[in-house]
C-alpha positions, 0 to 999 in steps of 0.5 A, spaced: 870 397 607 873 405 608 877 408 613 873 410 616 871 406 623 864 403 623 865 406 630 865 413 627 861 412 621 855 414 624 858 421 626 861 422 619 856 420 617 851 425 619 857 431 618 855 429 610 848 432 610 850 440 612 852 442 606 850 450 605 845 452 601 842 456 597 834 455 593 833 457 585 827 456 585 827 450 589 833 447 586 838 446 593 844 448 589 852 448 594 855 455 597 860 450 597 868 452 593 871 448 589 875 444 594 870 444 599 866 440 595 872 436 592 874 435 600 866 433 601 866 429 596 873 424 597 869 424 604 863 422 600 868 415 596 872 413 603 864 412 606 861 408 601 855 413 601 851 413 593 851 420 591 847 423 584 851 429 584 848 434 579 852 441 574 847 445 575 846 451 570 840 455 568 837 451 563 837 445 567 834 450 573 828 453 567 827 446 565 825 445 572 819 449 572 817 447 566 816 440 568 815 437 577 818 432 576 824 435 574 824 439 580 823 432 584 830 429 581 833 437 582 831 436 590 833 429 592 839 429 590 845 429 593 849 435 590 848 440 585 854 444 584 854 452 580 856 450 574 852 456 569 855 463 571 848 464 572 847 460 577 852 465 580 849 470 578 842 469 581 845 466 588 849 473 588 842 476 586 838 473 590 844 476 597 846 469 598 852 468 594 856 460 593 863 461 595 865 460 587 862 457 581 864 451 580 864 448 572 862 440 571 870 439 567 873 443 571 870 437 578 871 432 573 879 433 575 880 435 581 876 429 583 882 425 577 887 429 582 885 425 588 883 419 584 891 418 582 892 419 589 888 414 591 887 408 584 879 411 586 876 406 580 872 411 574 865 408 570 866 412 564 858 412 561 856 417 555 857 419 548 859 416 541 863 410 542 868 415 538 868 419 543 868 415 549 874 411 546 878 417 547 876 420 553 879 415 557 885 415 552 885 422 555 884 420 563 889 414 561 894 417 559 893 425 563 891 420 570 894 412 569 894 411 577 886 412 576 883 405 576 878 404 568 874 399 569 869 400 564 866 405 559 860 404 555 858 409 550 851 412 551 846 410 545 842 404 549 834 404 550 830 402 556 830 396 554 837 396 555 838 399 561 838 394 566 845 390 563 847 396 563 846 398 571 849 391 572 855 391 568 857 397 572 855 394 578 859 388 577 866 393 575 865 396 583 867 403 581 866 410 586 866 414 581 861 413 575 861 419 571 856 420 565 855 423 559 847 424 555 843 428 552 840 433 557 833 430 556 835 423 560 842 424 564 841 426 570 833 423 571 837 417 568 842 416 574 836 419 579 832 413 577 837 407 578 843 411 583 839 406 588 840 401 583 847 403 581 849 404 589 856 408 586 859 414 591 859 417 587 854 419 581 854 426 576 852 427 569 858 431 565 854 434 559 859 435 554 865 433 558 867 428 554 866 431 548 871 436 550 875 431 555 875 427 547 878 433 543 871 434 538 871 440 542 875 446 546 874 448 551 873 456 551 881 459 552 880 464 559 880 470 557 872 466 555 871 463 562 874 469 566 868 474 562 863 468 564 863 467 557 864 460 556 856 459 553 858 463 548 864 459 546 861 454 546 854 457 541 860 458 536 863 452 535 855 448 536 850 453 533 843 447 534 845 450 541 841 456 540 835 454 541 836 452 548 841 459 550 836 463 550 833 460 556 839 464 559 835 471 558 828 469 561 832 466 566 836 473 568 830 476 567 825 473 573 830 473 577 830 480 577 823 480 576 822 476 582 828 477 587 824 476 593 820 470 591 826 467 588 829 463 595 822 461 597 821 452 596 
């Protein structure tokens, strides 16, 4: 079943709940470092405990303020990592800093490195067929010992959900990476995570675009200045309306400083 004995499993499962968190407008953000996060998710896979992992940014936190069902979905997720620079800044601003930013794209690669050693089974779901196939080839080339058990584009409707879920279940992955439209990526995982039963189910946003080579990752210069969002905007100008939420989030946090961390 796993490397953890049945006798020790209750104690091990209990330890999975001990995640230090800071609540940003009701959204529980992990304070763990990248290494701690990878170690935690490695244990999750060994124990085969279904976990929804959300890589949170300010846009998602703002969406949760406008949509109670989205907020509830986030609150039910087993792990939310601070992907966006704005989330890291907000935690620092209210005096409950996270260990560091945990970018979803980097988290994918760190998990793949462990997956190389442990021969994890991985399923890729999302993007266009061209993009997802190119992303899959990148993973096969970079991490040849990772077992890609399924690759499917994200262009399917509600009527096909049952078919997609069954295909994933039949493949039995340890890790499911989902890259779909922002409006339904996390809600889709949240809705079906019990049926899917995959140990780690993570929304990866546009990471497939970067993996495939369709988009370029921001250079280190932009990353150090915490301007990855701006570099992406330069590549995808149509995203400007969503990006307008970033200054609104910052203003809201500064204005509500005493209430940001309240449930």
